[in-house]
C-alpha positions as CSV (number, residue, x, y, z in Angstrom):
1,X,58.4,19.8,45.2
2,X,57.6,16.1,44.8
3,X,60.5,13.9,43.4
4,X,59.8,13.2,39.8
5,X,61.9,11.1,37.3
6,X,63.9,13.8,35.6
7,X,67.5,14.8,35.8
8,X,67.1,18.6,35.6
9,X,68.8,20.9,38.0
10,X,66.8,22.9,40.5
11,X,67.2,26.2,38.7
12,X,66.2,24.7,35.3
13,X,63.3,22.9,37.0
14,X,62.0,26.0,38.7
15,X,62.0,27.8,35.3
16,X,60.3,24.9,33.6
17,X,57.7,24.6,36.4
18,X,56.9,28.3,36.1
19,X,56.2,27.8,32.4
20,X,54.2,24.6,32.7
21,X,53.3,23.8,36.3
22,X,51.2,20.7,35.8
23,X,52.3,17.1,36.1
24,X,51.4,14.2,33.9
25,X,51.2,10.6,34.7
26,X,52.7,8.1,32.2
27,X,54.4,4.7,32.5
28,X,53.2,4.4,36.1
29,X,55.1,7.6,37.1
30,X,54.4,11.3,37.6
31,X,56.4,13.6,35.3
32,X,56.8,17.3,34.9
33,X,55.1,18.0,31.6
34,X,58.4,19.3,29.9
35,X,60.3,16.3,31.3
36,X,58.3,13.6,29.5
37,X,60.4,13.3,26.4
38,X,61.4,10.7,23.8
39,X,64.6,8.8,24.9
40,X,66.0,9.0,21.4
41,X,65.0,12.4,19.8
42,X,64.1,14.3,22.9
43,X,60.7,15.4,21.5
44,X,58.2,16.4,24.2
45,X,55.5,13.7,24.6
46,X,51.9,13.6,25.9
47,X,50.6,11.2,28.4
48,X,49.2,8.2,26.6
49,X,50.4,9.5,23.2
50,X,53.7,7.6,23.0
51,X,55.3,4.2,23.1
52,X,57.3,2.5,25.9
53,X,60.3,0.1,25.8
54,X,62.0,-1.1,29.0
55,X,60.1,1.5,31.0
56,X,61.4,4.4,28.9
57,X,59.2,6.7,26.7
58,X,59.6,7.0,22.9
59,X,57.6,8.9,20.3
60,X,55.6,6.4,18.2
61,X,57.0,7.5,14.9
62,X,59.8,7.6,13.9
63,X,61.8,6.6,17.0
64,X,59.9,3.6,18.4
65,X,59.1,2.2,15.0
66,X,62.7,2.5,13.8
67,X,64.2,1.1,17.0
68,X,61.8,-1.7,17.9
69,X,59.4,-2.2,15.0
70,X,59.6,-4.8,12.2
71,X,62.8,-4.8,10.2
72,X,63.6,-4.9,6.5
73,X,62.4,-7.7,4.2
74,X,60.6,-9.5,7.1
75,X,57.8,-7.0,6.8
76,X,57.8,-7.1,3.0
77,X,57.7,-10.9,3.1
78,X,54.8,-10.9,5.6
79,X,52.8,-8.9,3.0
80,X,53.1,-11.8,0.5
81,X,56.5,-11.2,-1.1
82,X,59.0,-14.0,-1.7
83,X,61.8,-14.0,0.9
84,X,65.1,-12.9,-0.7
85,X,63.5,-11.3,-3.7
86,X,64.5,-7.7,-4.3
87,X,62.2,-5.0,-3.0
88,X,61.1,-2.5,-5.6
């Protein structure tokens, strides 16, 4: 078996490979399809259908958006609101 970036044991990996034997390429690496998962929520991801931060995969929503997207009033203010005014 080629060395792929996952931390599964050989018995677990053998079982997973028998269920889904193809590899996917994402973030410049080859992954076992079941091993390409969001770093935060562990959801299985598709190649090209996810976000990346510091070389790690994240689902676009909600994890990447919540962890690395715009925060709080800054987004509201950018849409034309007054900074410091309450958000309704």
